[in-house]
C-alpha positions in Angstrom: 0.0 0.0 0.0 1.2 3.3 -0.9 0.8 6.5 1.2 0.8 10.0 -0.2 3.5 12.4 1.4 0.7 14.0 3.9 -0.3 10.5 4.8 3.1 9.6 5.4 3.8 12.6 7.6 0.6 12.3 9.3 1.4 8.4 9.9 4.9 9.3 11.4 3.5 12.1 13.6 0.8 9.8 15.0 3.4 7.1 15.8 5.6 9.9 17.5 2.7 10.9 19.7 1.8 7.1 20.5 5.5 6.8 21.8 5.7 9.9 23.8 2.1 8.4 25.5 3.8 5.2 26.2 6.7 7.1 27.7 4.6 8.9 30.2 2.9 5.8 31.0 5.4 3.3 31.6 7.3 2.6 35.0 10.4 1.4 33.6 12.9 3.9 33.2 14.6 1.7 30.3 11.3 1.6 28.4 10.7 5.0 28.9 14.1 6.3 27.4 13.4 3.8 24.2 9.8 5.3 23.7 11.3 8.8 24.0 14.0 8.1 21.3 11.4 6.4 19.3 9.3 9.5 19.5 11.9 11.9 18.5 12.9 9.6 15.7 9.3 9.4 14.2 9.1 13.2 14.7 12.3 13.8 12.8 11.1 11.6 10.1 8.0 13.5 9.6 9.8 16.7 9.6 11.6 15.1 6.8 8.7 14.3 4.4 8.1 17.1 1.8 4.5 17.7 1.6 3.0 20.2 -1.2 -0.2 21.2 0.2 -0.9 23.3 -3.0 
């Protein structure tokens, strides 16, 4: 399945938010760090997606 650039960006933003939520909810510091790292990576990936909104 192929996503548009906008859908791709939205997917990465959604995954970033999900990992941030998981980081807040986890009691284990090691897991929290991993979720925070994944959230950052997904946010950076979302920022790199070029979307032409015109």
